C-alpha positions as CSV (number, residue, x, y, z in Angstrom):
1,X,-26.2,-1.5,125.7
2,X,-23.6,1.2,125.7
3,X,-21.7,1.7,128.9
4,X,-21.6,5.5,128.1
5,X,-25.3,6.1,129.0
6,X,-26.5,7.4,132.5
7,X,-29.9,7.5,133.8
8,X,-31.2,11.1,134.2
9,X,-33.6,11.7,137.0
10,X,-36.9,13.5,136.1
11,X,-37.6,16.9,137.7
12,X,-41.2,15.7,138.3
13,X,-41.8,12.7,140.4
14,X,-44.4,10.0,139.8
15,X,-45.9,10.8,143.2
16,X,-46.3,14.5,142.2
17,X,-48.1,13.4,139.1
18,X,-50.4,11.2,141.2
19,X,-51.3,14.1,143.4
20,X,-52.0,16.4,140.4
21,X,-54.0,13.9,138.5
22,X,-55.8,12.7,141.7
23,X,-55.3,9.0,140.7
24,X,-52.7,6.3,140.7
25,X,-50.7,5.3,137.6
26,X,-50.7,1.8,136.6
27,X,-51.0,-0.8,133.7
28,X,-54.3,-2.6,133.1
29,X,-53.0,-5.5,131.0
30,X,-55.8,-7.0,129.0
31,X,-54.8,-10.5,127.7
32,X,-57.0,-13.1,125.9
33,X,-57.6,-14.6,122.5
34,X,-58.1,-12.6,119.3
35,X,-61.8,-11.4,119.2
36,X,-62.3,-11.9,123.0
37,X,-63.0,-8.2,123.4
38,X,-59.8,-6.9,124.7
39,X,-59.7,-3.7,122.5
40,X,-63.4,-3.1,122.8
41,X,-63.4,-3.2,126.6
42,X,-60.2,-1.3,126.9
43,X,-61.4,1.5,124.7
44,X,-64.8,1.7,126.4
45,X,-63.1,1.8,129.7
46,X,-60.7,4.5,128.5
47,X,-63.6,6.6,127.5
48,X,-65.3,6.2,130.9
49,X,-62.1,7.0,132.8
50,X,-61.4,10.0,130.6
51,X,-64.9,11.3,131.3
52,X,-64.1,11.1,135.0
53,X,-61.1,13.3,134.4
54,X,-58.5,10.5,134.6
55,X,-55.3,10.6,132.5
56,X,-55.5,7.4,130.4
57,X,-54.2,5.9,127.2
58,X,-54.8,2.7,125.2
59,X,-52.0,0.7,123.7
60,X,-53.6,-1.7,121.1
61,X,-51.8,-4.6,119.6
62,X,-52.7,-3.9,115.9
63,X,-52.1,-0.2,116.3
64,X,-48.6,-0.6,117.8
65,X,-47.7,-3.0,115.0
66,X,-48.5,-0.1,112.5
67,X,-45.5,1.8,113.9
68,X,-43.2,0.9,116.9
69,X,-43.4,-2.8,116.2
70,X,-43.9,-2.9,112.4
71,X,-40.6,-4.9,112.0
72,X,-41.9,-7.9,114.0
73,X,-43.6,-11.0,112.8
74,X,-45.7,-13.4,114.8
75,X,-43.3,-16.2,115.5
76,X,-42.5,-16.9,119.2
77,X,-39.3,-14.7,119.2
78,X,-41.1,-11.7,117.6
79,X,-44.0,-12.1,120.0
80,X,-41.7,-11.9,123.0
81,X,-40.0,-8.9,121.6
82,X,-43.4,-7.3,120.8
83,X,-44.5,-7.6,124.5
84,X,-41.0,-6.6,125.9
85,X,-41.3,-3.2,123.9
86,X,-44.9,-2.7,124.9
87,X,-43.8,-3.3,128.6
88,X,-41.1,-0.7,128.3
89,X,-43.5,1.9,126.8
90,X,-46.2,1.1,129.4
91,X,-43.5,1.7,132.1
92,X,-42.9,5.2,130.7
93,X,-46.7,5.9,130.8
94,X,-46.7,4.8,134.4
95,X,-43.8,7.0,135.3
96,X,-45.6,9.8,133.5
97,X,-48.6,9.4,135.9
98,X,-51.0,7.9,133.4
99,X,-53.3,4.9,133.4
100,X,-52.2,2.7,130.5
101,X,-54.6,0.1,129.2
102,X,-52.9,-2.5,127.0
103,X,-54.9,-4.8,124.6
104,X,-52.5,-7.6,123.5
105,X,-53.1,-11.3,123.1
106,X,-49.8,-11.7,124.9
107,X,-50.1,-15.5,124.8
108,X,-47.1,-16.5,127.0
109,X,-47.2,-16.3,130.8
110,X,-43.5,-15.7,131.1
111,X,-43.7,-12.6,128.9
112,X,-46.5,-11.1,131.0
113,X,-44.4,-11.8,134.1
114,X,-41.5,-9.9,132.5
115,X,-43.7,-6.8,132.1
116,X,-45.0,-7.1,135.6
117,X,-41.4,-7.0,137.0
118,X,-40.7,-3.8,135.0
119,X,-42.9,-1.8,137.4
120,X,-43.5,-1.5,141.1
121,X,-45.7,-3.8,143.1
122,X,-49.4,-3.0,142.5
123,X,-48.7,-1.1,139.2
124,X,-49.4,-4.1,136.9
125,X,-53.0,-5.4,136.9
126,X,-53.5,-8.5,134.7
127,X,-57.1,-8.6,133.3
128,X,-57.9,-11.9,131.7
129,X,-60.5,-11.4,129.1
130,X,-62.0,-14.9,129.1
131,X,-63.8,-16.1,126.1
132,X,-63.8,-19.5,124.5
133,X,-62.1,-20.1,121.1
134,X,-65.4,-21.2,119.7
135,X,-67.1,-17.9,120.6
136,X,-64.1,-15.9,119.4
137,X,-64.2,-17.9,116.2
138,X,-67.9,-17.2,115.8
139,X,-67.3,-13.4,116.2
140,X,-64.2,-13.3,114.0
141,X,-64.6,-9.6,113.1
142,X,-61.4,-9.5,111.1
143,X,-61.8,-12.9,109.4
144,X,-58.6,-14.1,111.0
145,X,-59.9,-17.4,112.4
146,X,-61.1,-18.4,108.9
147,X,-57.8,-17.6,107.4
148,X,-56.0,-19.5,110.2
149,X,-58.3,-22.6,109.6
150,X,-57.4,-22.4,105.9
151,X,-53.7,-22.3,106.8
152,X,-53.4,-18.7,105.4
153,X,-52.1,-17.5,108.7
154,X,-49.3,-19.3,110.6
155,X,-48.8,-19.2,114.3
156,X,-52.3,-18.1,115.1
157,X,-53.1,-18.1,118.8
158,X,-55.7,-20.6,119.8
159,X,-55.6,-22.4,116.5
160,X,-52.0,-23.2,115.5
161,X,-50.1,-21.5,118.4
162,X,-50.7,-21.9,122.2
163,X,-52.4,-19.4,124.6
164,X,-51.4,-19.7,128.2
165,X,-54.2,-18.6,130.4
166,X,-53.2,-16.4,133.5
167,X,-52.8,-18.4,136.6
168,X,-53.6,-15.5,139.1
169,X,-54.9,-12.5,137.2
170,X,-56.0,-9.6,139.3
171,X,-59.3,-9.6,137.4
172,X,-61.3,-11.9,135.1
173,X,-63.7,-10.4,132.6
174,X,-66.2,-13.0,131.1
175,X,-67.1,-11.4,127.7
176,X,-69.2,-14.4,126.8
177,X,-71.6,-13.6,129.6
178,X,-71.4,-9.9,130.0
179,X,-71.7,-6.9,127.7
180,X,-68.9,-4.4,127.1
181,X,-70.8,-1.9,129.2
182,X,-71.1,-4.4,132.1
183,X,-67.4,-5.2,131.9
184,X,-66.5,-1.5,132.1
185,X,-68.8,-1.2,135.1
186,X,-67.2,-4.2,136.8
187,X,-63.7,-2.9,136.2
188,X,-64.5,0.7,137.3
189,X,-66.0,-0.7,140.5
190,X,-62.9,-2.8,141.1
191,X,-60.4,0.0,140.5
192,X,-62.5,2.4,142.8
193,X,-62.7,-0.2,145.6
194,X,-58.9,-0.8,145.4
195,X,-58.1,2.9,145.5
196,X,-56.6,3.2,142.0
197,X,-59.0,5.8,140.8
């Protein structure tokens, strides 16, 4: 990093944005296997929060790789850089007073901890979207598990690459047992009871 750059303070504070928006800003970090339901739940929750008048945005793993992270592969180093960049973007959303919902496999605990440290205490909420690899493989909406089993995709999480489950997530969603609608209801109740929205 250049030594000739200086942080410029914003003329609008995060707290002022909270007051105007009538809610806190934070990251809801959805992590889980491919096809566990991360994007589906995140987008359904975003719609529910938006209809309540909340400022909310979804950062989705595939969508971000179309632009910001289109230069990254799926090896371990690239995955770490992918999550680092998303963490920095998420931090900007939080500073801007928004609720940011991130839907990324983010298989490594250490990478998720790095993002947690970027923001203040209570601004990073890890949501473990729990779903067995067997169920995810049965769903396989993009045909990725089939390709991974046929060795057409290398470093595929849950098949040829590891997934490290969260040890102490703020919330666990069981998408094998509950519908998307029920998961949204559970999360909305949680966020309301904790005073985030």
